[in-house]
C-alpha positions as CSV (number, residue, x, y, z in Angstrom):
1,X,22.9,-12.0,6.0
2,X,26.3,-10.2,6.2
3,X,27.4,-11.8,2.9
4,X,24.5,-10.2,1.1
5,X,25.3,-6.8,2.6
6,X,28.9,-7.1,1.6
7,X,27.8,-8.1,-1.9
8,X,25.4,-5.2,-2.1
9,X,27.9,-2.6,-0.9
10,X,30.7,-3.8,-3.2
11,X,28.3,-3.8,-6.1
12,X,27.2,-0.3,-5.3
13,X,30.7,1.2,-4.8
14,X,32.0,-0.6,-7.9
15,X,29.0,0.7,-10.0
16,X,29.6,4.2,-8.6
17,X,33.4,4.2,-9.3
18,X,33.2,2.8,-12.8
19,X,30.3,5.1,-13.7
20,X,32.3,8.1,-12.4
21,X,35.3,6.9,-14.5
22,X,33.2,6.4,-17.6
23,X,31.4,9.6,-17.1
24,X,34.5,11.7,-16.7
25,X,36.1,10.0,-19.7
26,X,33.0,10.7,-21.9
27,X,32.6,14.3,-20.6
28,X,36.2,15.1,-21.3
29,X,36.7,13.5,-24.7
30,X,33.1,13.7,-26.0
31,X,31.5,16.4,-28.0
32,X,27.9,17.7,-28.0
33,X,25.4,15.2,-26.9
34,X,27.9,12.6,-25.6
35,X,29.4,15.2,-23.3
36,X,26.0,15.7,-21.8
37,X,25.6,12.0,-21.3
38,X,29.0,11.9,-19.7
39,X,27.9,14.6,-17.3
40,X,24.8,12.5,-16.5
41,X,27.0,9.5,-15.8
42,X,29.2,11.6,-13.5
43,X,26.1,12.6,-11.5
44,X,24.8,9.0,-11.3
45,X,28.2,7.7,-10.2
46,X,28.5,10.4,-7.5
47,X,25.0,9.6,-6.2
48,X,25.9,5.9,-6.0
49,X,29.1,6.7,-4.1
50,X,27.1,9.0,-1.7
51,X,24.5,6.3,-1.2
52,X,27.2,3.8,-0.4
53,X,28.7,6.2,2.1
54,X,25.3,6.8,3.6
55,X,24.6,3.1,4.1
56,X,28.1,2.3,5.4
57,X,28.8,5.2,7.6
58,X,25.2,6.3,8.5
59,X,25.5,9.8,7.0
60,X,21.8,10.3,6.4
61,X,19.7,10.4,9.6
62,X,16.6,9.0,7.8
63,X,18.5,5.9,6.6
64,X,20.1,5.0,9.9
65,X,18.2,1.7,10.0
66,X,19.8,0.5,6.8
67,X,23.5,0.7,7.9
68,X,25.8,-2.0,6.8
69,X,28.4,-3.7,9.1
70,X,31.3,-1.2,8.6
71,X,34.2,-3.6,9.4
72,X,33.0,-6.3,7.0
73,X,32.4,-3.8,4.2
74,X,35.9,-2.4,4.6
75,X,37.4,-5.9,4.5
76,X,35.5,-6.5,1.2
77,X,36.7,-3.1,-0.2
78,X,40.3,-3.9,0.7
79,X,39.9,-7.2,-1.1
80,X,38.7,-5.5,-4.2
81,X,41.4,-2.9,-4.0
82,X,44.1,-5.6,-3.6
83,X,42.7,-7.6,-6.5
84,X,42.7,-4.4,-8.7
85,X,46.2,-3.5,-7.8
86,X,47.4,-7.0,-8.4
87,X,45.7,-7.2,-11.8
88,X,47.2,-3.8,-12.8
89,X,50.7,-5.0,-11.8
90,X,50.3,-8.3,-13.7
91,X,49.0,-6.5,-16.8
92,X,51.9,-4.0,-16.6
93,X,54.4,-6.8,-16.3
94,X,52.8,-8.6,-19.2
95,X,52.9,-5.5,-21.4
96,X,56.5,-4.8,-20.4
97,X,57.5,-8.4,-21.2
98,X,55.7,-8.3,-24.6
99,X,57.3,-5.0,-25.6
100,X,60.8,-6.2,-24.6
101,X,60.5,-9.4,-26.7
């Protein structure tokens, strides 16, 4: 059961983070209607992150029965952060090597 909870939490936090990123990009560079869509994406991303925090850290008293195992969730998040940093470093090295050639 813990594997499913880790999957759900990482899915929710990744959805929230990337929706926040896409929403801020769209709201900043968009014009007119797309700027409003970006603002909506920002709000949805923020709600997803708040929902993740509520499930993981028990912030909402009414949702206390849904809390996820905090230590396992943090292990999963550290895995995702490590993989992201490693991917960015590898991509940076690749781009640097291509530009130097």
